[in-house]
ZAMAR-217255 format. One line per field, with one value per residue (C-alpha): residue in one letter; x, y, z. Coordinates in pm, 1 decimal. Layout:
residu c(A  ...)
X c(X  ...)
Y c(Y  ...)
Z c(Z  ...)
***
This chain:
residu c(M  S  K  L  N  E  K  K  M  I  D  E  I  R  L  L  A  L  D  M  I  D  N  A  G  S  G  H  P  G  I  A  L  S  A  A  P  I  M  Y  S  L  F  A  N  Q  M  T  Y  D  L  E  K  T  D  W  P  N  R  D  R  F  V  L  S  A  G  H  A  S  A  L  L  Y  A  T  I  Y  A  T  T  E  D  Y  T  I  E  E  L  K  D  F  R  H  L  N  S  V  T  P  G  H  P  E  L  N  I  S  K  R  I  E  A  T  T  G  S  L  G  Q  G  F  A  T  A  V  G  M  A  I  G  E  K  M  L  E  T  K  Y  N  T  K  K  V  D  V  F  D  Y  D  I  Y  C  L  C  S  D  G  D  L  M  E  G  I  S  Y  E  A  A  A  L  A  G  E  Y  E  L  D  N  L  I  V  L  Y  D  A  N  R  M  T  L  D  G  A  L  D  K  D  Y  N  D  K  I  A  N  M  Y  V  S  L  G  W  D  V  L  V  I  K  N  G  E  R  V  S  E  I  D  K  A  I  E  A  A  K  R  S  K  L  P  T  L  I  I  V  N  T  V  L  G  K  Y  S  A  Y  E  N  T  N  K  I  H  G  K  L  D  K  A  D  L  E  S  I  R  E  K  L  K  G  G  Q  P  F  T  I  D  E  D  N  L  Y  A  L  R  K  E  V  K  T  R  N  Q  L  A  Y  Q  D  W  Y  Q  E  Y  E  A  C  I  K  D  M  N  E  K  Q  T  D  N  L  N  D  L  I  N  G  E  D  I  T  L  N  L  E  K  V  I  D  K  D  K  L  F  L  D  K  P  M  R  D  I  N  F  Q  I  M  N  V  I  S  A  F  V  D  R  F  V  G  G  S  A  D  L  A  N  S  T  K  A  Y  L  K  N  G  G  D  F  N  A  D  D  Y  K  G  K  N  I  G  F  G  V  R  E  N  A  M  G  A  I  L  N  G  L  A  L  T  N  F  R  G  F  G  S  T  F  L  T  F  A  D  N  M  K  P  S  M  R  S  S  A  I  M  N  L  P  V  T  Y  I  F  T  H  D  S  I  R  I  G  A  D  G  I  T  H  Q  P  I  E  Q  L  A  M  L  R  T  I  P  N  F  D  V  Y  R  P  C  D  Y  K  E  L  I  G  A  W  Q  L  I  L  R  N  K  R  P  S  A  L  I  V  A  K  N  P  T  E  S  Y  K  Y  T  S  I  E  E  T  A  L  G  G  Y  V  I  S  E  V  K  S  R  L  D  V  I  L  I  A  S  G  S  E  V  T  L  A  M  Q  L  K  H  E  L  L  K  S  F  I  E  A  R  I  V  S  M  P  N  V  N  E  F  L  K  Q  P  Q  E  Y  Q  N  Q  V  L  P  K  G  Y  K  R  M  V  L  E  F  S  N  D  P  T  M  Y  K  L  V  K  S  D  E  D  I  I  N  I  T  K  F  G  K  S  G  T  E  E  E  L  L  A  E  Y  E  L  D  I  P  S  I  V  I  K  I  K  N  N  I)
X c(0.0  139.0  232.6  -3.4  61.9  -53.4  -28.7  -223.1  -492.9  -540.3  -571.0  -826.6  -1029.7  -1022.9  -1148.2  -1414.7  -1548.3  -1542.3  -1728.2  -1997.0  -2025.6  -2030.9  -2295.3  -2512.8  -2469.5  -2376.8  -2146.1  -1821.8  -1517.9  -1275.4  -1243.5  -1265.1  -938.0  -765.0  -852.9  -813.9  -473.4  -620.4  -910.0  -681.9  -446.7  -734.1  -917.2  -620.6  -352.9  -480.5  -833.7  -916.7  -1244.5  -1392.5  -1476.0  -1786.7  -1912.7  -1963.9  -2119.9  -1837.8  -1838.6  -1461.7  -1421.8  -1259.3  -1516.6  -1486.8  -1705.7  -1702.5  -1781.2  -1702.5  -2007.7  -1973.2  -1689.6  -1942.2  -1847.7  -1488.6  -1604.0  -1816.0  -1537.9  -1281.6  -1505.3  -1571.1  -1200.3  -1109.4  -1408.0  -1648.0  -1936.6  -2063.9  -2115.4  -2035.0  -2407.5  -2461.9  -2185.3  -2349.4  -2669.6  -2499.4  -2742.1  -3041.8  -3367.7  -3358.5  -2998.0  -2751.8  -2512.4  -2692.5  -2549.0  -2424.7  -2358.0  -2659.8  -2632.4  -2597.5  -2372.2  -2403.4  -2231.2  -1983.7  -2148.6  -2131.5  -2332.2  -2546.1  -2338.8  -2350.8  -2448.0  -2095.5  -1953.1  -2216.6  -1997.0  -1703.7  -1910.6  -2075.3  -1727.9  -1649.9  -1961.0  -1840.8  -1504.1  -1672.2  -1874.7  -1563.9  -1394.6  -1695.7  -1683.3  -1307.4  -1303.6  -1602.6  -1505.6  -1130.2  -898.0  -524.9  -569.7  -849.6  -906.3  -1260.7  -1277.0  -980.9  -1102.4  -1031.1  -1258.9  -1140.2  -1297.5  -1227.3  -1321.3  -1296.8  -1244.7  -1620.6  -1645.2  -1390.3  -1559.2  -1890.3  -1917.6  -2024.5  -1679.4  -1520.2  -1772.4  -1700.8  -1325.0  -1311.1  -1480.7  -1257.9  -952.5  -1092.4  -1166.3  -832.5  -995.8  -683.4  -896.5  -1008.6  -809.3  -934.2  -781.0  -828.0  -826.7  -652.4  -686.9  -731.8  -1030.6  -1403.5  -1702.1  -1669.5  -1292.7  -948.7  -890.9  -650.9  -298.3  -251.7  -576.9  -418.4  -169.5  -455.9  -637.6  -325.2  -273.1  -637.9  -641.1  -318.2  -474.2  -780.2  -564.6  -509.1  -197.5  -157.6  43.6  108.6  158.9  319.0  236.9  -103.9  -14.9  229.9  49.9  362.4  348.6  -20.0  42.8  323.8  109.2  -178.4  58.0  188.2  -166.8  -246.6  37.8  -68.8  -233.6  -452.4  -701.3  -511.2  -576.4  -376.1  -358.2  -307.8  -205.3  -376.7  -467.2  -839.4  -920.1  -572.4  -510.5  -814.6  -794.3  -954.4  -727.2  -669.0  -972.6  -1322.8  -1464.6  -1377.8  -1568.1  -1888.1  -1817.2  -1698.3  -1727.6  -1670.2  -1354.4  -1197.5  -1287.8  -1126.7  -819.4  -787.0  -837.7  -556.1  -322.1  -389.6  -368.7  -711.2  -916.1  -1279.1  -1533.4  -1622.6  -1325.7  -1025.8  -733.0  -842.7  -498.2  -432.8  -780.3  -725.1  -388.6  -539.4  -829.0  -592.5  -372.5  -674.4  -799.9  -459.3  -420.6  -762.9  -827.8  -745.0  -887.7  -1235.2  -1107.3  -859.2  -1129.7  -1374.6  -1120.4  -1092.9  -1472.8  -1503.3  -1234.0  -1421.5  -1763.9  -1604.8  -1550.2  -1893.7  -2219.5  -2534.7  -2655.0  -2317.0  -2304.9  -2657.6  -2566.0  -2264.3  -2454.4  -2747.2  -2506.6  -2317.6  -2638.5  -2841.0  -3117.3  -3460.5  -3527.8  -3807.8  -3815.1  -4169.8  -4136.1  -4478.9  -4382.4  -4042.8  -4126.2  -4247.2  -4508.5  -4539.7  -4185.0  -4225.0  -4201.2  -4561.6  -4561.8  -4256.6  -4223.0  -4218.3  -3844.1  -3788.1  -4018.1  -3834.6  -3506.3  -3642.3  -3775.6  -3449.5  -3256.5  -3484.5  -3418.6  -3045.3  -3058.1  -3209.4  -3060.7  -2683.7  -2637.4  -2854.0  -2613.8  -2623.7  -2591.7  -2685.1  -2561.5  -2426.9  -2779.4  -2812.1  -2887.5  -3185.3  -3310.4  -3245.3  -3140.7  -2866.5  -2794.9  -2701.9  -2521.0  -2383.4  -2059.4  -1917.6  -1743.3  -1399.9  -1045.1  -954.2  -1260.2  -1439.7  -1687.6  -1912.9  -2265.6  -2304.8  -2138.9  -2073.1  -2126.6  -2079.5  -2278.7  -2265.7  -2616.8  -2549.2  -2241.7  -2433.2  -2695.3  -2440.1  -2234.9  -2551.3  -2598.0  -2248.4  -2332.0  -2652.9  -2450.9  -2246.8  -2576.8  -2596.6  -2934.3  -2841.9  -3017.2  -2929.3  -3101.8  -3137.5  -3410.0  -3678.5  -3591.3  -3237.7  -3370.0  -3300.1  -2927.6  -2941.3  -3185.0  -2924.9  -2831.3  -3193.3  -3262.4  -2971.1  -3114.5  -3444.4  -3285.8  -3085.2  -3372.8  -3148.4  -3300.0  -3173.2  -3386.5  -3381.4  -3510.9  -3635.9  -3746.6  -3858.3  -4132.6  -4337.8  -4355.4  -4464.2  -4096.2  -4129.6  -3851.4  -3573.8  -3740.3  -3786.9  -3472.8  -3557.5  -3931.5  -4014.0  -4282.0  -4211.0  -4000.8  -4284.6  -4383.9  -4027.0  -3996.7  -4333.1  -4263.0  -3943.3  -4035.0  -3975.4  -3941.0  -4166.7  -4256.0  -4401.7  -4540.3  -4679.8  -4902.6  -4829.2  -4623.4  -4837.8  -4802.8  -4432.9  -4392.0  -4598.3  -4379.1  -4059.5  -4207.1  -4266.7  -3925.9  -3750.3  -3967.1  -3953.7  -3612.2  -3684.4  -3557.4  -3773.3  -3817.8  -3951.7  -4093.4  -4097.9  -4239.1  -4029.4  -4341.7  -4531.5  -4824.1  -5101.6  -5174.1  -5517.0  -5725.0  -5793.4  -5459.7  -5310.4  -4972.5  -5119.8  -5333.1  -5033.2  -4949.7  -5264.7  -5130.7  -5450.2  -5740.5  -6015.3  -5905.8  -6216.9  -6573.1  -6888.4  -7173.8  -7483.9  -7411.3  -7110.5  -7074.1  -6707.4  -6402.0  -6082.9  -5767.5  -5432.6  -5082.6  -4825.1  -4860.2  -5156.2  -5361.0  -5354.7  -5492.3  -5763.5  -5873.9  -5889.2  -6096.3  -6336.3  -6423.1  -6455.1  -6685.0  -6911.0  -6991.9  -7159.5  -7321.1  -7082.0  -6957.1  -6622.6  -6462.8  -6084.9  -5857.3  -5489.2  -5274.1  -4922.9  -4833.0  -5054.3  -4887.3  -4945.8  -5309.5  -5352.4  -5224.7  -5496.6  -5795.4  -6058.1  -6306.7  -6094.3  -6032.5  -6407.5  -6463.7  -6226.7  -6323.4  -6678.2  -6801.9  -7062.0  -6922.2  -6716.6  -6344.8  -6082.4  -5707.9  -5500.3  -5126.8  -4873.8  -4703.8  -4778.1  -4770.7  -4997.6  -5028.0  -5298.0  -5514.2  -5577.3  -5791.2  -6019.6  -6207.2  -6085.1  -5834.9  -6088.4  -6069.8  -5701.4  -5587.4  -5216.5  -4939.7  -4817.1  -4567.2  -4248.8  -4270.6  -4144.5  -3959.3  -4193.1  -4348.3  -4568.8  -4878.1  -4779.9  -4711.5  -5034.5  -5232.5  -5035.2  -5114.9  -5469.7  -5380.7  -5493.9  -5804.4  -6052.8  -5941.0  -5960.3  -6302.2  -6429.9  -6277.0  -6442.5  -6781.4  -6763.6  -6681.9  -6946.9)
Y c(0.0  339.6  601.8  892.7  1185.7  1474.9  1748.0  1544.0  1466.5  1832.1  1924.3  1649.3  1767.0  2111.4  1971.1  1762.4  2077.4  2264.2  1979.8  2008.0  2381.8  2338.6  2066.5  2283.2  2589.9  2798.9  2803.9  2960.8  2833.8  3096.1  2963.9  2602.8  2666.0  2879.0  2691.2  2329.7  2284.1  2413.9  2170.1  1885.3  1955.2  1951.0  1637.3  1434.1  1523.5  1706.2  1643.2  1344.7  1171.2  824.1  695.0  509.8  702.7  1049.4  1167.7  1040.0  1297.0  1351.1  1410.9  1730.8  1974.8  2166.3  2466.8  2614.2  2974.6  3060.7  2858.7  2947.6  2691.2  2409.2  2229.6  2212.5  2077.9  1801.8  1706.0  1690.8  1476.5  1244.9  1205.6  1133.1  941.8  808.9  975.9  1112.7  931.4  1069.5  1080.9  1296.9  1529.9  1553.5  1654.1  1966.4  2256.8  2056.9  2028.8  1802.9  1699.7  1626.9  1868.3  2204.6  2534.4  2626.6  2370.6  2257.4  2077.5  1704.7  1522.9  1194.2  1371.9  1551.9  1891.1  2036.5  2355.3  2539.2  2827.4  3085.0  3404.2  3535.6  3546.3  3311.5  3004.9  3180.5  3274.5  2931.4  2776.0  2992.5  2847.5  2496.2  2580.9  2708.1  2387.1  2171.2  2366.2  2309.1  1936.0  1914.0  2088.7  1900.7  1547.2  1527.6  1435.4  1393.5  1031.4  1055.8  1273.8  1215.0  1538.9  1697.4  1776.2  2090.1  2314.5  2423.3  2694.5  2813.9  3175.6  3433.7  3808.1  3853.0  3658.4  3883.3  4198.7  4109.5  4257.5  3929.4  3780.1  4061.7  4014.1  3640.7  3679.0  3919.2  3659.1  3378.1  3585.2  3681.4  3317.1  3193.1  2922.9  2736.5  2463.6  2701.0  2721.9  2953.0  2934.8  3249.9  3211.7  3543.3  3594.6  3974.1  3968.8  4016.5  4002.4  4372.0  4385.8  4386.4  4466.4  4722.8  4581.8  4626.6  4452.2  4128.4  4316.7  4504.0  4177.2  4026.5  4323.9  4326.5  3959.7  3987.3  4274.2  4054.1  3789.4  3552.6  3390.8  3481.1  3272.8  3366.0  3123.6  3299.6  3036.8  2875.6  2607.2  2439.7  2182.8  2128.2  2491.9  2462.1  2141.5  2302.8  2604.6  2386.4  2179.6  2501.4  2619.9  2296.2  2372.8  2732.5  2840.9  3089.0  3072.6  3087.8  3264.7  3121.1  3366.0  3158.3  3373.2  3229.2  3330.6  3343.7  3121.6  2971.3  2834.6  3012.9  3261.5  3499.2  3416.1  3695.9  3887.9  3920.1  3765.1  3413.6  3445.1  3317.0  3262.5  2950.7  2916.5  2597.1  2716.5  2817.6  2485.8  2288.1  2510.7  2446.5  2072.2  2073.8  2270.4  2029.3  1720.6  1605.9  1318.2  1301.4  1505.8  1360.6  1124.5  1088.9  857.0  537.8  435.8  780.1  789.8  450.8  563.5  876.7  693.4  429.4  697.3  868.4  535.5  442.5  780.6  764.9  394.4  377.5  715.2  595.0  280.6  480.8  730.3  461.1  328.7  680.4  704.8  374.7  482.7  808.6  659.7  396.2  667.4  829.5  774.6  693.5  1053.6  1178.5  900.8  983.1  1352.3  1268.1  1026.6  1267.3  1532.6  1301.4  1170.0  1491.1  1310.7  1462.8  1645.9  1475.9  1708.8  1781.4  2137.5  2147.9  1868.8  2004.7  2374.9  2481.9  2736.8  2863.5  2998.4  3181.1  3562.1  3605.7  3969.9  4043.1  4109.0  3812.9  3845.6  3771.8  3469.6  3356.7  3379.4  3133.8  2892.7  2896.0  2810.5  2514.5  2397.6  2439.5  2220.8  1933.8  1985.1  1974.7  2094.4  2404.2  2697.0  3051.8  3416.5  3766.8  4056.2  4239.8  4265.8  3988.4  4245.3  4364.6  4048.1  3831.3  3545.3  3413.2  3077.2  3172.6  2848.4  2790.4  2985.3  3216.1  3082.7  3242.4  3163.7  3050.9  2835.0  2677.1  2499.7  2802.0  2777.6  3157.2  3307.3  3680.1  3764.2  4137.0  4372.1  4129.8  4006.4  3864.3  3671.6  3555.9  3391.0  3222.5  3103.5  2954.3  2774.4  2630.5  2516.8  2355.9  2172.0  2037.8  1920.2  2187.7  2353.9  2718.9  3046.9  3408.4  3720.6  4086.7  4351.3  4279.1  4580.8  4445.2  4126.1  4310.2  4279.6  3901.5  3828.4  3651.7  3416.1  3343.9  3268.6  3023.2  2859.8  2811.9  2682.0  2422.0  2352.6  2402.0  2414.2  2761.2  2978.6  3355.8  3540.8  3895.9  4136.5  4503.4  4392.1  4706.3  5085.5  5048.1  5044.2  5420.2  5671.4  5486.0  5619.9  5541.7  5331.4  5088.0  5052.4  4753.2  4798.1  4575.8  4307.4  4068.6  4068.3  3994.6  3703.2  3550.0  3550.6  3343.3  2993.9  2704.1  2939.5  2933.8  3264.6  3255.1  3559.7  3427.4  3642.2  3492.5  3234.2  2940.2  3023.6  3085.1  2735.3  2600.9  2781.1  2647.7  2298.2  2318.8  2472.1  2188.8  1918.7  2043.4  2048.8  2375.5  2732.5  2959.3  3315.9  3375.4  3725.3  3814.2  4137.6  4379.4  4524.0  4344.5  4132.2  3957.6  3586.7  3452.8  3161.2  3008.5  3048.6  2707.5  2538.0  2266.4  2486.7  2704.6  2428.4  2518.4  2864.0  3038.0  2961.0  3119.7  3246.3  3442.6  3369.9  3581.9  3531.3  3576.0  3689.2  3727.8  4086.2  4091.0  3863.9  4039.8  3863.5  3957.7  3825.9  3873.4  4177.8  4302.5  4018.9  4214.5  4511.2  4292.8  4173.7  4533.0  4627.1  4341.1  4497.0  4845.7  4722.2  4550.9  4894.8  4961.0  4614.8  4487.5  4134.5  4021.1  3681.6  3707.5  3491.4  3465.1  3409.0  3308.3  3164.7  3289.7  3079.9  2764.1  2858.6  2899.5  2542.7  2396.3  2217.3  2458.1  2307.7  2414.1  2760.7  2804.6  2704.0  2975.3  3234.5  3145.0  3289.6  3564.6  3736.0  4052.3  3994.0  4253.2  4217.8  4404.4  4398.7  4679.3  4589.6  4623.0  4252.5  4176.1  3814.6  3930.6  4042.4  3672.4  3667.6  3960.3  4110.8  4470.1  4734.7  4867.8  4536.9  4581.4  4796.5  4824.1  5070.7  5139.5  5417.9  5451.3  5543.8  5842.4  5905.4  5943.1  5762.7  5461.9  5664.3  5948.6  5712.9  5517.8  5841.5  5982.0  5680.1  5637.0  5302.7  5391.9  5220.9  5508.9  5547.5  5175.3  5145.5  5412.7  5227.9  4903.0  5065.2  5235.1  4904.0  4668.9)
Z c(0.0  -96.6  159.8  218.5  -13.6  204.7  -57.4  -311.2  -53.2  37.3  -328.0  -390.1  -89.3  -250.0  -577.6  -406.8  -237.1  -570.1  -741.1  -474.8  -533.1  -909.1  -888.9  -663.0  -879.5  -575.1  -276.7  -162.4  -353.3  -221.8  132.3  12.1  -171.2  91.5  412.9  298.9  467.7  795.9  785.5  686.9  976.5  1224.5  1113.1  988.7  1242.3  1547.3  1666.2  1885.8  1803.1  1770.8  1424.5  1540.2  1843.7  1702.3  2031.7  2254.1  2537.6  2545.9  2173.5  2055.5  1917.2  1591.5  1515.5  1165.9  1249.1  887.5  787.3  420.9  411.4  454.8  131.9  253.9  590.8  436.5  193.3  475.3  696.3  400.9  335.7  697.6  838.0  571.6  758.5  427.6  100.8  -240.8  -314.4  -5.7  -121.6  -462.4  -283.0  -142.2  -97.3  -217.3  -24.7  283.4  222.7  504.7  334.1  358.1  236.5  583.8  859.4  1059.7  1392.7  1324.5  1570.3  1381.2  1090.9  1324.1  1278.9  1630.3  1575.8  1324.3  1190.1  915.6  1092.4  1129.0  1480.2  1624.5  1585.3  1750.2  2055.2  2069.2  2078.5  2381.5  2547.0  2469.4  2622.8  2939.7  2952.6  2923.1  3202.4  3426.9  3353.6  3389.6  3726.1  3864.6  3766.9  3712.9  3999.0  4039.4  3934.5  3677.5  3369.4  3250.2  3052.2  2877.4  2528.3  2326.2  2123.0  1778.8  1569.3  1216.6  1161.9  887.1  862.8  880.3  1206.2  1370.3  1242.9  1408.0  1755.8  1912.4  1854.7  2053.5  2335.0  2349.6  2307.6  2602.5  2822.3  2695.0  2786.0  3124.4  3205.0  3061.8  2852.1  2744.6  2586.5  2309.6  1985.3  1710.5  1364.1  1160.3  781.2  725.3  350.1  377.9  145.4  201.6  -29.5  -112.0  -151.1  11.3  377.0  512.6  492.2  866.9  959.1  1082.0  1297.5  1459.2  1523.4  1679.3  1908.3  2012.6  2105.6  2302.0  2496.3  2564.2  2728.5  2438.1  2301.8  1935.0  1688.1  1325.2  1036.0  741.4  479.2  517.1  261.4  498.0  707.3  916.2  1030.2  1114.3  1308.3  1508.3  1591.5  1711.5  1925.9  2080.9  2138.9  2323.6  2564.0  2622.3  2947.1  2757.5  2470.7  2143.6  1816.0  1527.5  1238.8  925.0  630.0  323.8  -29.2  -101.8  -399.7  -422.9  -776.8  -921.2  -1205.3  -955.1  -662.1  -412.0  -533.6  -395.1  -712.9  -597.5  -268.9  -424.2  -792.9  -973.0  -1349.9  -1544.2  -1715.8  -1386.5  -1225.6  -1507.9  -1491.7  -1117.7  -1173.9  -1426.5  -1196.3  -910.1  -1133.8  -1028.1  -1164.8  -1263.5  -1062.8  -722.0  -713.6  -484.3  -546.1  -368.7  -242.2  -98.3  56.9  220.0  354.5  510.1  673.1  807.3  966.8  1123.4  1258.5  1398.9  1569.2  1735.9  1781.1  2153.5  2253.2  2350.9  2520.6  2729.5  2820.5  2927.6  3173.5  3316.8  3332.3  3520.1  3765.2  3818.5  3895.9  4120.3  4381.9  4335.9  4517.4  4322.0  4295.2  4170.4  3911.7  3796.1  3764.6  3550.9  3329.1  3290.6  3171.8  2938.2  2782.6  2794.2  2981.0  3026.3  3351.5  3543.6  3844.5  3967.9  4092.3  4250.5  4487.9  4595.5  4635.6  4979.1  4874.4  5232.1  5208.1  4877.9  4884.5  4776.8  4884.0  4668.8  4293.8  4059.0  4000.2  4371.5  4359.4  4047.3  4238.7  4495.0  4233.9  4039.3  4353.0  4418.1  4062.3  4116.7  4428.0  4228.9  3881.2  3896.5  3536.6  3580.2  3523.8  3388.7  3463.9  3362.6  3153.3  3459.3  3599.0  3857.6  4127.2  3922.5  3751.9  4060.4  3831.1  4056.5  4221.5  4575.6  4662.2  4314.1  4336.7  4071.8  3761.8  3720.5  3611.1  3963.3  4013.6  3718.8  3946.8  3983.9  3841.7  3804.4  3496.7  3493.4  3126.9  3168.3  2947.7  2655.4  2578.9  2233.7  2344.0  2651.2  2429.8  2203.1  2501.1  2649.6  2317.4  2355.7  2708.6  2582.2  2317.9  2611.1  2768.8  3037.9  3102.1  3085.5  3159.3  3089.0  3212.6  3125.9  3089.5  2831.5  2619.1  2576.9  2419.1  2093.5  2161.9  2169.8  1888.3  1667.2  1948.8  2040.2  1675.7  1678.2  1992.4  1812.5  1491.5  1685.6  1928.0  2229.2  2580.6  2668.9  2897.0  2850.3  3155.5  3102.5  3373.3  3365.2  3132.0  3051.6  3061.3  3422.8  3523.7  3490.8  3533.0  3349.4  3039.3  2674.9  2623.5  2902.9  2848.6  2624.1  2361.6  2061.0  2229.1  2310.1  1944.7  1841.2  2082.6  2000.4  1627.8  1659.1  1534.2  1774.7  2070.4  2376.3  2541.1  2892.7  3069.9  3398.8  3618.1  3960.5  4145.0  4032.6  3665.9  3722.9  3869.0  3579.4  3326.7  3482.1  3491.9  3117.3  3049.5  3232.1  3077.6  2719.2  2556.5  2377.8  2388.4  2600.6  2713.0  3062.9  3109.9  3480.5  3618.4  3818.9  3978.6  4255.0  4136.9  4323.2  4341.1  4259.7  4379.3  4039.5  3867.8  3801.7  3771.7  3550.0  3325.5  3241.9  2993.7  2798.0  2724.0  2835.8  3068.5  3277.7  3619.7  3717.9  3609.8  3600.1  3845.4  3630.3  3274.3  3047.1  2922.8  2826.5  2830.2  2939.8  2820.0  2976.3  3029.6  3302.9  3524.1  3321.0  3473.4  3799.3  3605.5  3453.0  3795.0  3920.4  3616.4  3687.1  4022.4  3874.3  3598.9  3851.9  3991.3  3654.8  3653.0  3385.2  3442.8  3302.0  3261.0  3313.9  3100.5  3182.2  2874.5  2992.1  2649.8  2368.1  2096.5  2299.0  2349.6  1974.2  1927.7  2150.2  1993.1  1867.2  2109.9  2405.5  2261.2  2222.3  2583.6  2704.3  2443.8  2335.4  2010.2  2018.8  2328.5  2343.5  2392.1  2479.3  2528.9  2786.7  2722.8  2743.9  2417.7  2047.0  1970.0  1672.0  1790.1  2028.9  1736.0  1668.7  1983.1  1898.9  1605.1  1568.9  1680.3  1930.3  2114.6  2201.9  2493.3  2433.5  2359.4  2006.8  2070.7  2270.6  2636.9  2832.2  3153.2  3448.1  3739.6  3676.1  3760.8  3529.7  3240.2  3274.6  3280.4  2984.9  2767.6  2899.8  3052.7  3402.9  3539.3  3482.9  3121.2  3048.4  3210.4  2970.5  2671.5  2773.1  2830.6  2492.2  2324.1  2458.2)
***
């Protein structure tokens, strides 16, 4: 059997990626040509993984933040592991294929995260690195190393331009995440043209100042240089950025120009094939392919076996609960905790705002769910989303369950995604109006269906004097329109317990909207019926004049209005709507029971969410706010926008 020809293999991986792009009629040939040696170095020479157990918990992770290099990723995995077939590569970018245009989470195919929105993959990799550090510190001993894997990330100029990468890089440096190695395909070219000639130097200086090691590879074609840099990065005590100087579209007629970023014509492809001495489309020299796969197998063949011995030694010294916690985390097991049974309701702060009650509930969850971790965007004192006995995660102690994200909402969301991909159940908190800052990360949570919980407080203009910038108006609409994303706005402690019960039970991304202002608790609110999305909490005595529908803190307003309306002999049914999208999924029969046809319905919600229009017939049936707020006291604002009780009573009377 012939010896592996590394240069020939890299070139054939390049051509395989180009054939995929050509067959699809679209793609990104530039990075497929420039970054092939980087990808080869990682999968052929550096990363530790098992060829059969793709979800082995101690495998090295690779995140392609530069998601437009997907064809190169699939071609490299095919060459090294056989996880793809040639037919699957030919199906690149076609409907329902396992080789989509940008990588989509698929562990069985070694795709660790959905990427494409630039910078998201970078920040998600930081989350994975935090997760590994938590595991390493919790379970490793002087005798046993159960977790010691590294996280690799390939990024582009665009990734590093996005602000989220800076946010995440600052945290990685602060936490000294030496298990994180980022390779930067530094080709000095973007879609619109060449970068400033000093750009890479500026990047290097910035990352050094953020607490990173920075290594520079002058010639990105030399795999030996890349290998040496990665080996050095593995020895570093800091996160490492490896700047690999490459030529965009190497060997193309358009090399080193922005034209090759997304353009590949037939003549150019054949010219490249001739330069690289390639064979027919979608072929790789069989002897060379066999030699590569044999080397990869030999290098990794004992990795899982050695790890399993470490795992058995680890659990030998554990009690049953500790072993269960470890196995639950490794396997991403469902959470079966019944909150209603373990929460002592007599000890809840029922006279305090919902955020304080939420603090208590979260700490009960933390006591029972070992992998429940998270933090806030420098707002724990305000959002109360803090695990009091969890400890703080920092460079000196990676055991802490509370992560101080700083004022970095977008990175916080992506890092939580990385933790979820490590099977942690993460939460992040900030004010509702700042949900805008983390929309890309929440969208990624929803796309990957990751069980991340976003906790938002300061949920309406009723927060008052902070003013227009801090008063949410359109945020509820934004959250509720994200597909595959649950939005809960509970009105009291029972609905809050019900929401958390659903969040823990359902492996889905969620937003939990918790009022800053005090709210009342009501006799007929229900933990169980929260799952229905909406239900009746107060019925009429003799006749049904109007149905008032409200969510969250506006339920308290609806109950106050009920009593005011009775003075005018108007009877109102009150419907709490903690999750309007879930209510709209219920059978029509149930919806008609709650909101019977032929009766006046009105919605009370201090937002401009059009979702609520699905519950009523006309604009006059919605009591909401469609303009930005102002600075003032709660009373002043409600009067200004005619959302005080006297004004609303008049609106209701005029509408029934």
